[in-house]
Structures are given as structure tokens and as C-alpha cells.
N, CA, C and O atoms as a GROMACS GRO file, in nm:
protein
  476
    1MET      N    1   3.098   5.472 -10.161
    1MET     CA    2   3.141   5.503 -10.099
    1MET      C    3   3.082   5.370  -9.946
    1MET      O    4   2.962   5.361  -9.922
    2SER      N    5   3.160   5.306  -9.885
    2SER     CA    6   3.110   5.158  -9.786
    2SER      C    7   3.073   5.228  -9.681
    2SER      O    8   3.081   5.351  -9.689
    3LYS      N    9   3.031   5.173  -9.573
    3LYS     CA   10   3.066   5.201  -9.452
    3LYS      C   11   3.020   5.055  -9.364
    3LYS      O   12   2.907   5.029  -9.322
    4ALA      N   13   3.128   4.980  -9.351
    4ALA     CA   14   3.102   4.923  -9.252
    4ALA      C   15   3.015   4.893  -9.130
    4ALA      O   16   3.040   4.964  -9.032
    5THR      N   17   2.906   4.791  -9.114
    5THR     CA   18   2.830   4.786  -9.023
    5THR      C   19   2.833   4.716  -8.885
    5THR      O   20   2.936   4.650  -8.898
    6SER      N   21   2.793   4.692  -8.781
    6SER     CA   22   2.803   4.704  -8.664
    6SER      C   23   2.880   4.554  -8.655
    6SER      O   24   2.979   4.543  -8.583
    7GLN      N   25   2.833   4.450  -8.728
    7GLN     CA   26   2.880   4.343  -8.792
    7GLN      C   27   2.971   4.311  -8.809
    7GLN      O   28   3.012   4.199  -8.781
    8GLY      N   29   3.035   4.399  -8.862
    8GLY     CA   30   3.127   4.462  -8.895
    8GLY      C   31   3.217   4.374  -9.128
    8GLY      O   32   3.322   4.341  -9.183
    9LYS      N   33   3.076   4.388  -9.154
    9LYS     CA   34   3.081   4.378  -9.293
    9LYS      C   35   3.072   4.471  -9.406
    9LYS      O   36   2.963   4.525  -9.388
   10SER      N   37   3.144   4.538  -9.550
   10SER     CA   38   3.093   4.661  -9.538
   10SER      C   39   2.972   4.586  -9.663
   10SER      O   40   2.950   4.470  -9.698
   11PHE      N   41   2.896   4.761  -9.712
   11PHE     CA   42   2.770   4.722  -9.737
   11PHE      C   43   2.838   4.698  -9.892
   11PHE      O   44   2.946   4.744  -9.929
   12ASP      N   45   2.749   4.619  -9.966
   12ASP     CA   46   2.714   4.591 -10.101
   12ASP      C   47   2.631   4.634 -10.188
   12ASP      O   48   2.552   4.546 -10.222
   13PRO      N   49   2.613   4.755 -10.248
   13PRO     CA   50   2.520   4.814 -10.316
   13PRO      C   51   2.425   4.717 -10.415
   13PRO      O   52   2.304   4.713 -10.438
   14THR      N   53   2.538   4.641 -10.463
   14THR     CA   54   2.496   4.516 -10.599
   14THR      C   55   2.389   4.452 -10.554
   14THR      O   56   2.307   4.450 -10.645
   15LYS      N   57   2.329   4.372 -10.415
   15LYS     CA   58   2.264   4.297 -10.376
   15LYS      C   59   2.196   4.359 -10.390
   15LYS      O   60   2.114   4.278 -10.435
   16TYR      N   61   2.113   4.506 -10.392
   16TYR     CA   62   2.026   4.562 -10.389
   16TYR      C   63   1.943   4.694 -10.601
   16TYR      O   64   1.855   4.766 -10.649
   17VAL      N   65   2.068   4.623 -10.621
   17VAL     CA   66   2.057   4.665 -10.802
   17VAL      C   67   1.931   4.602 -10.865
   17VAL      O   68   1.920   4.481 -10.846
   18LYS      N   69   1.858   4.647 -10.918
   18LYS     CA   70   1.754   4.627 -10.994
   18LYS      C   71   1.736   4.724 -11.092
   18LYS      O   72   1.805   4.826 -11.089
   19ALA      N   73   1.609   4.696 -11.224
   19ALA     CA   74   1.633   4.769 -11.357
   19ALA      C   75   1.567   4.947 -11.234
   19ALA      O   76   1.496   4.959 -11.134
   20GLY      N   77   1.635   5.031 -11.311
   20GLY     CA   78   1.598   5.179 -11.194
   20GLY      C   79   1.633   5.204 -11.108
   20GLY      O   80   1.584   5.301 -11.049
   21LEU      N   81   1.745   5.126 -11.048
   21LEU     CA   82   1.826   5.134 -10.965
   21LEU      C   83   1.953   5.075 -10.963
   21LEU      O   84   1.972   4.955 -10.942
   22ASP      N   85   2.077   5.194 -10.994
   22ASP     CA   86   2.174   5.126 -10.996
   22ASP      C   87   2.277   5.133 -10.854
   22ASP      O   88   2.251   5.204 -10.757
   23ALA      N   89   2.364   5.069 -10.862
   23ALA     CA   90   2.452   5.055 -10.740
   23ALA      C   91   2.516   5.249 -10.668
   23ALA      O   92   2.578   5.283 -10.568
   24GLU      N   93   2.463   5.317 -10.771
   24GLU     CA   94   2.506   5.451 -10.720
   24GLU      C   95   2.362   5.503 -10.612
   24GLU      O   96   2.338   5.567 -10.510
   25THR      N   97   2.322   5.455 -10.677
   25THR     CA   98   2.162   5.522 -10.658
   25THR      C   99   2.184   5.471 -10.505
   25THR      O  100   2.189   5.535 -10.400
   26VAL      N  101   2.193   5.335 -10.533
   26VAL     CA  102   2.128   5.283 -10.363
   26VAL      C  103   2.264   5.280 -10.261
   26VAL      O  104   2.242   5.201 -10.168
   27SER      N  105   2.378   5.334 -10.254
   27SER     CA  106   2.465   5.360 -10.215
   27SER      C  107   2.417   5.538 -10.179
   27SER      O  108   2.506   5.607 -10.130
   28ARG      N  109   2.367   5.562 -10.189
   28ARG     CA  110   2.333   5.702 -10.165
   28ARG      C  111   2.207   5.689 -10.115
   28ARG      O  112   2.166   5.790 -10.057
   29LEU      N  113   2.114   5.571 -10.120
   29LEU     CA  114   2.025   5.547 -10.019
   29LEU      C  115   2.036   5.509  -9.877
   29LEU      O  116   1.966   5.518  -9.776
   30LYS      N  117   2.166   5.457  -9.912
   30LYS     CA  118   2.219   5.372  -9.794
   30LYS      C  119   2.266   5.508  -9.700
   30LYS      O  120   2.254   5.483  -9.580
   31GLU      N  121   2.315   5.640  -9.727
   31GLU     CA  122   2.324   5.693  -9.644
   31GLU      C  123   2.242   5.793  -9.643
   31GLU      O  124   2.302   5.898  -9.617
   32VAL      N  125   2.152   5.805  -9.656
   32VAL     CA  126   2.039   5.834  -9.608
   32VAL      C  127   1.952   5.740  -9.518
   32VAL      O  128   1.860   5.781  -9.448
   33PHE      N  129   1.996   5.589  -9.527
   33PHE     CA  130   1.964   5.543  -9.493
   33PHE      C  131   2.026   5.503  -9.285
   33PHE      O  132   1.971   5.452  -9.187
   34ASP      N  133   2.202   5.585  -9.320
   34ASP     CA  134   2.265   5.562  -9.205
   34ASP      C  135   2.233   5.657  -9.095
   34ASP      O  136   2.226   5.638  -8.974
   35VAL      N  137   2.211   5.788  -9.181
   35VAL     CA  138   2.147   5.928  -9.110
   35VAL      C  139   2.037   5.869  -9.013
   35VAL      O  140   2.070   5.885  -8.896
   36PHE      N  141   1.899   5.797  -9.030
   36PHE     CA  142   1.818   5.760  -8.963
   36PHE      C  143   1.880   5.627  -8.888
   36PHE      O  144   1.812   5.597  -8.790
   37ASP      N  145   1.969   5.559  -8.906
   37ASP     CA  146   2.011   5.439  -8.813
   37ASP      C  147   2.157   5.493  -8.729
   37ASP      O  148   2.272   5.452  -8.712
   38TYR      N  149   2.077   5.605  -8.691
   38TYR     CA  150   2.238   5.646  -8.587
   38TYR      C  151   2.308   5.549  -8.478
   38TYR      O  152   2.420   5.562  -8.428
   39ASP      N  153   2.235   5.473  -8.460
   39ASP     CA  154   2.314   5.374  -8.371
   39ASP      C  155   2.380   5.237  -8.420
   39ASP      O  156   2.426   5.144  -8.354
   40GLY      N  157   2.370   5.255  -8.543
   40GLY     CA  158   2.476   5.154  -8.659
   40GLY      C  159   2.441   4.992  -8.654
   40GLY      O  160   2.517   4.896  -8.667
   41SER      N  161   2.314   4.997  -8.634
   41SER     CA  162   2.202   4.797  -8.596
   41SER      C  163   2.189   4.768  -8.717
   41SER      O  164   2.171   4.650  -8.744
   42GLY      N  165   2.196   4.865  -8.820
   42GLY     CA  166   2.100   4.823  -8.966
   42GLY      C  167   1.954   4.814  -8.934
   42GLY      O  168   1.887   4.744  -9.010
   43ALA      N  169   1.898   4.867  -8.840
   43ALA     CA  170   1.760   4.882  -8.882
   43ALA      C  171   1.775   4.993  -8.800
   43ALA      O  172   1.858   5.028  -8.716
   44ILE      N  173   1.648   5.052  -8.857
   44ILE     CA  174   1.583   5.191  -8.850
   44ILE      C  175   1.478   5.167  -8.767
   44ILE      O  176   1.380   5.110  -8.815
   45SER      N  177   1.479   5.220  -8.570
   45SER     CA  178   1.366   5.143  -8.475
   45SER      C  179   1.301   5.295  -8.497
   45SER      O  180   1.355   5.388  -8.557
   46THR      N  181   1.155   5.297  -8.426
   46THR     CA  182   1.055   5.388  -8.430
   46THR      C  183   1.162   5.504  -8.353
   46THR      O  184   1.200   5.602  -8.417
   47GLU      N  185   1.200   5.486  -8.233
   47GLU     CA  186   1.270   5.587  -8.184
   47GLU      C  187   1.367   5.656  -8.231
   47GLU      O  188   1.397   5.768  -8.188
   48GLU      N  189   1.450   5.572  -8.363
   48GLU     CA  190   1.573   5.664  -8.428
   48GLU      C  191   1.476   5.701  -8.480
   48GLU      O  192   1.438   5.800  -8.419
   49LEU      N  193   1.392   5.672  -8.586
   49LEU     CA  194   1.305   5.744  -8.743
   49LEU      C  195   1.244   5.921  -8.661
   49LEU      O  196   1.257   6.034  -8.709
   50ILE      N  197   1.187   5.884  -8.543
   50ILE     CA  198   1.162   6.038  -8.458
   50ILE      C  199   1.240   6.087  -8.429
   50ILE      O  200   1.226   6.207  -8.454
   51ASN      N  201   1.374   6.054  -8.361
   51ASN     CA  202   1.491   6.117  -8.254
   51ASN      C  203   1.550   6.205  -8.457
   51ASN      O  204   1.577   6.322  -8.487
   52THR      N  205   1.549   6.142  -8.499
   52THR     CA  206   1.584   6.191  -8.639
   52THR      C  207   1.533   6.297  -8.761
   52THR      O  208   1.578   6.358  -8.858
   53ILE      N  209   1.400   6.274  -8.685
   53ILE     CA  210   1.311   6.345  -8.788
   53ILE      C  211   1.351   6.535  -8.691
   53ILE      O  212   1.396   6.635  -8.747
   54THR      N  213   1.319   6.522  -8.563
   54THR     CA  214   1.343   6.572  -8.455
   54THR      C  215   1.450   6.652  -8.472
   54THR      O  216   1.432   6.773  -8.460
   55ALA      N  217   1.627   6.583  -8.515
   55ALA     CA  218   1.714   6.600  -8.475
   55ALA      C  219   1.741   6.743  -8.616
   55ALA      O  220   1.807   6.846  -8.612
   56LEU      N  221   1.649   6.678  -8.735
   56LEU     CA  222   1.668   6.732  -8.875
   56LEU      C  223   1.584   6.860  -8.881
   56LEU      O  224   1.601   6.939  -8.974
   57ASN      N  225   1.524   6.877  -8.816
   57ASN     CA  226   1.388   7.008  -8.787
   57ASN      C  227   1.296   6.990  -8.866
   57ASN      O  228   1.260   7.082  -8.939
   58MET      N  229   1.230   6.858  -8.873
   58MET     CA  230   1.099   6.827  -9.030
   58MET      C  231   1.058   6.782  -8.956
   58MET      O  232   1.071   6.660  -8.971
   59GLN      N  233   0.986   6.817  -8.834
   59GLN     CA  234   0.854   6.779  -8.771
   59GLN      C  235   0.737   6.813  -8.867
   59GLN      O  236   0.631   6.750  -8.866
   60SER      N  237   0.782   6.987  -9.004
   60SER     CA  238   0.670   6.993  -9.047
   60SER      C  239   0.624   6.877  -9.173
   60SER      O  240   0.505   6.864  -9.201
   61GLN      N  241   0.737   6.790  -9.247
   61GLN     CA  242   0.738   6.682  -9.271
   61GLN      C  243   0.699   6.554  -9.177
   61GLN      O  244   0.703   6.443  -9.231
   62ALA      N  245   0.675   6.560  -9.094
   62ALA     CA  246   0.732   6.389  -8.990
   62ALA      C  247   0.588   6.348  -9.012
   62ALA      O  248   0.575   6.227  -8.997
   63GLN      N  249   0.433   6.436  -9.055
   63GLN     CA  250   0.336   6.342  -9.071
   63GLN      C  251   0.321   6.271  -9.197
   63GLN      O  252   0.248   6.175  -9.219
   64GLN      N  253   0.440   6.362  -9.318
   64GLN     CA  254   0.441   6.272  -9.414
   64GLN      C  255   0.502   6.163  -9.444
   64GLN      O  256   0.464   6.095  -9.540
   65VAL      N  257   0.633   6.119  -9.348
   65VAL     CA  258   0.750   6.046  -9.348
   65VAL      C  259   0.675   5.925  -9.256
   65VAL      O  260   0.706   5.809  -9.284
   66LEU      N  261   0.562   5.954  -9.131
   66LEU     CA  262   0.509   5.828  -9.033
   66LEU      C  263   0.412   5.843  -9.114
   66LEU      O  264   0.339   5.858  -9.016
   67ALA      N  265   0.321   5.856  -9.225
   67ALA     CA  266   0.242   5.801  -9.281
   67ALA      C  267   0.260   5.733  -9.416
   67ALA      O  268   0.180   5.680  -9.494
   68ILE      N  269   0.399   5.753  -9.419
   68ILE     CA  270   0.453   5.665  -9.582
   68ILE      C  271   0.478   5.513  -9.518
   68ILE      O  272   0.447   5.408  -9.573
   69VAL      N  273   0.562   5.533  -9.349
   69VAL     CA  274   0.591   5.421  -9.305
   69VAL      C  275   0.484   5.328  -9.244
   69VAL      O  276   0.487   5.207  -9.224
   70SER      N  277   0.382   5.427  -9.217
   70SER     CA  278   0.238   5.333  -9.193
   70SER      C  279   0.129   5.256  -9.286
   70SER      O  280   0.039   5.174  -9.265
   71ALA      N  281   0.196   5.339  -9.425
   71ALA     CA  282   0.102   5.265  -9.522
   71ALA      C  283   0.161   5.142  -9.581
   71ALA      O  284   0.121   5.051  -9.652
   72SER      N  285   0.258   5.171  -9.530
   72SER     CA  286   0.362   5.015  -9.646
   72SER      C  287   0.293   4.916  -9.520
   72SER      O  288   0.283   4.803  -9.567
   73GLY      N  289   0.258   4.920  -9.419
   73GLY     CA  290   0.208   4.786  -9.341
   73GLY      C  291   0.325   4.687  -9.302
   73GLY      O  292   0.315   4.566  -9.283
   74HIS      N  293   0.474   4.790  -9.292
   74HIS     CA  294   0.554   4.710  -9.193
   74HIS      C  295   0.584   4.778  -9.080
   74HIS      O  296   0.561   4.899  -9.068
   75SER      N  297   0.646   4.692  -8.973
   75SER     CA  298   0.597   4.714  -8.835
   75SER      C  299   0.737   4.692  -8.788
   75SER      O  300   0.815   4.619  -8.849
   76GLY      N  301   0.774   4.770  -8.654
   76GLY     CA  302   0.863   4.780  -8.542
   76GLY      C  303   1.036   4.762  -8.661
   76GLY      O  304   1.035   4.776  -8.783
   77ASP      N  305   1.116   4.742  -8.606
   77ASP     CA  306   1.262   4.778  -8.718
   77ASP      C  307   1.246   4.740  -8.880
   77ASP      O  308   1.209   4.646  -8.951
   78ILE      N  309   1.302   4.887  -8.891
   78ILE     CA  310   1.308   4.871  -9.051
   78ILE      C  311   1.457   4.844  -9.127
   78ILE      O  312   1.540   4.934  -9.115
   79ASP      N  313   1.485   4.752  -9.187
   79ASP     CA  314   1.624   4.683  -9.251
   79ASP      C  315   1.584   4.826  -9.367
   79ASP      O  316   1.493   4.905  -9.391
   80PHE      N  317   1.750   4.783  -9.421
   80PHE     CA  318   1.775   4.877  -9.561
   80PHE      C  319   1.673   4.801  -9.645
   80PHE      O  320   1.571   4.864  -9.670
   81ALA      N  321   1.682   4.683  -9.691
   81ALA     CA  322   1.555   4.667  -9.742
   81ALA      C  323   1.413   4.663  -9.717
   81ALA      O  324   1.348   4.638  -9.818
   82ALA      N  325   1.363   4.676  -9.637
   82ALA     CA  326   1.276   4.713  -9.603
   82ALA      C  327   1.267   4.897  -9.631
   82ALA      O  328   1.163   4.937  -9.685
   83PHE      N  329   1.344   4.972  -9.605
   83PHE     CA  330   1.388   5.082  -9.652
   83PHE      C  331   1.308   5.114  -9.752
   83PHE      O  332   1.208   5.184  -9.766
   84LEU      N  333   1.391   5.028  -9.835
   84LEU     CA  334   1.435   5.076 -10.001
   84LEU      C  335   1.268   5.010 -10.020
   84LEU      O  336   1.335   5.088 -10.088
   85GLU      N  337   1.174   4.971 -10.029
   85GLU     CA  338   1.042   4.901 -10.040
   85GLU      C  339   0.920   4.979 -10.013
   85GLU      O  340   0.822   4.965 -10.087
   86ILE      N  341   0.919   5.070  -9.899
   86ILE     CA  342   0.884   5.153  -9.784
   86ILE      C  343   0.894   5.270  -9.906
   86ILE      O  344   0.800   5.331  -9.957
   87PHE      N  345   1.034   5.284  -9.935
   87PHE     CA  346   1.020   5.442  -9.983
   87PHE      C  347   1.018   5.425 -10.150
   87PHE      O  348   1.072   5.510 -10.221
   88GLY      N  349   0.952   5.310 -10.206
   88GLY     CA  350   0.952   5.326 -10.359
   88GLY      C  351   1.048   5.295 -10.427
   88GLY      O  352   1.073   5.340 -10.539
   89PHE      N  353   1.144   5.170 -10.332
   89PHE     CA  354   1.263   5.193 -10.402
   89PHE      C  355   1.256   4.996 -10.425
   89PHE      O  356   1.330   4.955 -10.515
   90GLY      N  357   1.194   4.913 -10.366
   90GLY     CA  358   1.203   4.798 -10.355
   90GLY      C  359   1.133   4.674 -10.465
   90GLY      O  360   1.133   4.551 -10.459
   91SER      N  361   1.064   4.793 -10.587
   91SER     CA  362   1.076   4.686 -10.690
   91SER      C  363   1.067   4.687 -10.806
   91SER      O  364   1.181   4.730 -10.819
   92GLU      N  365   1.041   4.680 -10.881
   92GLU     CA  366   1.087   4.732 -11.068
   92GLU      C  367   0.958   4.846 -11.136
   92GLU      O  368   0.955   4.889 -11.251
   93ASN      N  369   0.869   4.872 -11.036
   93ASN     CA  370   0.758   4.944 -11.059
   93ASN      C  371   0.757   5.060 -10.926
   93ASN      O  372   0.667   5.061 -10.842
   94THR      N  373   0.860   5.144 -10.925
   94THR     CA  374   0.858   5.253 -10.778
   94THR      C  375   0.767   5.330 -10.830
   94THR      O  376   0.744   5.376 -10.941
   95SER      N  377   0.726   5.333 -10.736
   95SER     CA  378   0.546   5.430 -10.754
   95SER      C  379   0.596   5.572 -10.750
   95SER      O  380   0.676   5.594 -10.659
   96GLU      N  381   0.560   5.693 -10.845
   96GLU     CA  382   0.618   5.808 -10.912
   96GLU      C  383   0.559   5.875 -10.781
   96GLU      O  384   0.626   5.960 -10.722
   97THR      N  385   0.411   5.829 -10.726
   97THR     CA  386   0.417   5.886 -10.646
   97THR      C  387   0.439   5.879 -10.497
   97THR      O  388   0.436   5.985 -10.434
   98THR      N  389   0.464   5.753 -10.427
   98THR     CA  390   0.521   5.727 -10.356
   98THR      C  391   0.710   5.858 -10.337
   98THR      O  392   0.759   5.928 -10.248
   99LEU      N  393   0.749   5.814 -10.495
   99LEU     CA  394   0.861   5.908 -10.481
   99LEU      C  395   0.893   6.084 -10.469
   99LEU      O  396   0.990   6.157 -10.448
  100ALA      N  397   0.745   6.100 -10.498
  100ALA     CA  398   0.727   6.273 -10.512
  100ALA      C  399   0.728   6.303 -10.377
  100ALA      O  400   0.787   6.397 -10.325
  101THR      N  401   0.602   6.146 -10.277
  101THR     CA  402   0.614   6.247 -10.135
  101THR      C  403   0.710   6.232 -10.048
  101THR      O  404   0.700   6.290  -9.939
  102VAL      N  405   0.854   6.130 -10.085
  102VAL     CA  406   0.972   6.138 -10.026
  102VAL      C  407   1.040   6.215 -10.107
  102VAL      O  408   1.147   6.154 -10.099
  103PHE      N  409   1.064   6.311 -10.186
  103PHE     CA  410   1.074   6.409 -10.188
  103PHE      C  411   1.048   6.502 -10.157
  103PHE      O  412   1.133   6.585 -10.128
  104GLU      N  413   0.933   6.523 -10.151
  104GLU     CA  414   0.841   6.656 -10.130
  104GLU      C  415   0.872   6.696  -9.908
  104GLU      O  416   0.900   6.798  -9.845
  105ALA      N  417   0.846   6.542  -9.866
  105ALA     CA  418   0.934   6.532  -9.702
  105ALA      C  419   1.044   6.584  -9.709
  105ALA      O  420   1.071   6.643  -9.605
  106PHE      N  421   1.160   6.591  -9.824
  106PHE     CA  422   1.267   6.608  -9.804
  106PHE      C  423   1.355   6.773  -9.846
  106PHE      O  424   1.472   6.809  -9.833
  107ASP      N  425   1.261   6.824  -9.887
  107ASP     CA  426   1.269   6.911  -9.995
  107ASP      C  427   1.191   7.054  -9.928
  107ASP      O  428   1.110   7.132  -9.978
  108THR      N  429   1.243   7.051  -9.822
  108THR     CA  430   1.222   7.126  -9.678
  108THR      C  431   1.180   7.291  -9.790
  108THR      O  432   1.062   7.322  -9.806
  109THR      N  433   1.253   7.345  -9.830
  109THR     CA  434   1.279   7.493  -9.867
  109THR      C  435   1.142   7.487  -9.986
  109THR      O  436   1.068   7.583  -9.964
  110GLY      N  437   1.094   7.406 -10.095
  110GLY     CA  438   1.038   7.403 -10.204
  110GLY      C  439   1.122   7.413 -10.321
  110GLY      O  440   1.059   7.430 -10.425
  111SER      N  441   1.262   7.406 -10.335
  111SER     CA  442   1.354   7.425 -10.419
  111SER      C  443   1.318   7.384 -10.576
  111SER      O  444   1.324   7.435 -10.688
  112GLY      N  445   1.276   7.257 -10.513
  112GLY     CA  446   1.297   7.097 -10.572
  112GLY      C  447   1.390   7.022 -10.589
  112GLY      O  448   1.398   6.922 -10.661
  113ALA      N  449   1.492   7.084 -10.496
  113ALA     CA  450   1.640   6.998 -10.477
  113ALA      C  451   1.634   7.006 -10.309
  113ALA      O  452   1.570   7.047 -10.212
  114PHE      N  453   1.717   6.956 -10.338
  114PHE     CA  454   1.751   6.918 -10.147
  114PHE      C  455   1.885   6.837 -10.124
  114PHE      O  456   1.912   6.729 -10.175
  115GLY      N  457   1.962   6.908 -10.039
  115GLY     CA  458   2.083   6.853 -10.040
  115GLY      C  459   2.137   6.832  -9.907
  115GLY      O  460   2.050   6.869  -9.828
  116ALA      N  461   2.251   6.786  -9.837
  116ALA     CA  462   2.272   6.790  -9.712
  116ALA      C  463   2.204   6.893  -9.592
  116ALA      O  464   2.126   6.854  -9.505
  117GLU      N  465   2.249   7.021  -9.608
  117GLU     CA  466   2.148   7.088  -9.554
  117GLU      C  467   1.991   7.035  -9.509
  117GLU      O  468   1.953   7.039  -9.392
  118GLU      N  469   1.902   6.981  -9.629
  118GLU     CA  470   1.788   6.908  -9.494
  118GLU      C  471   1.821   6.803  -9.455
  118GLU      O  472   1.758   6.769  -9.355
  119PHE      N  473   1.884   6.741  -9.485
  119PHE     CA  474   1.942   6.617  -9.398
  119PHE      C  475   2.037   6.640  -9.266
  119PHE      O  476   2.079   6.544  -9.202
   0.00000   0.00000   0.00000
């Protein structure tokens, strides 16, 4: 599923495919990214990050999410490539710890899974 960006270009998941990260997973991660990038600018601002966390009623996970972003060393707006890197999908050596932390942040029920309702 492609989403047109604010520049009118379609999203091409194959640009981000690498070992351990296929096009389908990239597309799903882009959907998550787009939830945060609600203005469609192609980047997540600090305001969008905070507003989305609040809108999703994820205040209890906010510290984890903000700690991940802070620990990444990125400052300012986060584009999709930076999003992948920050949340452990940007290299071929994806950190299990980073993935577990991200998963826990979104698995608000502690069920071992998360779905649309947690977004």
C-alpha cells in the first residue's frame, strides 16, 4: 500500500530493503511512521511525536519512546530513514534490545502482541 507524500511522490519501500527488512515490513513501518507524521510533511516533529503519544493515550510509554529518540542522538525532525535507524531497523544488525523496547512501548496490554487499537 503506497501513500503519496506531500510532494506528490509515491512511497517506494524497496529503497529501504536490506537483510532482515523486507518490503512488506518497510511498508508496515511506514504506516506507523505516518501515524506520527500526521501533517504528511515526511518528517516527525517533536510536537507531532508528543501529540501522537497523547492522542494514542500512550503517556505511560512516552518516557520509553522519548528515551529511544533521545538516545539515538538525533535532534530536530525525524524523516523515515532516521525513524528506521532510531527504532533499530536502519542497519543490518538490528538491536534486539531496541526492538524489545519499541515492542513493549506499543504492547500496552502486555499481551505479547499489539494491533490497530494500540495505535
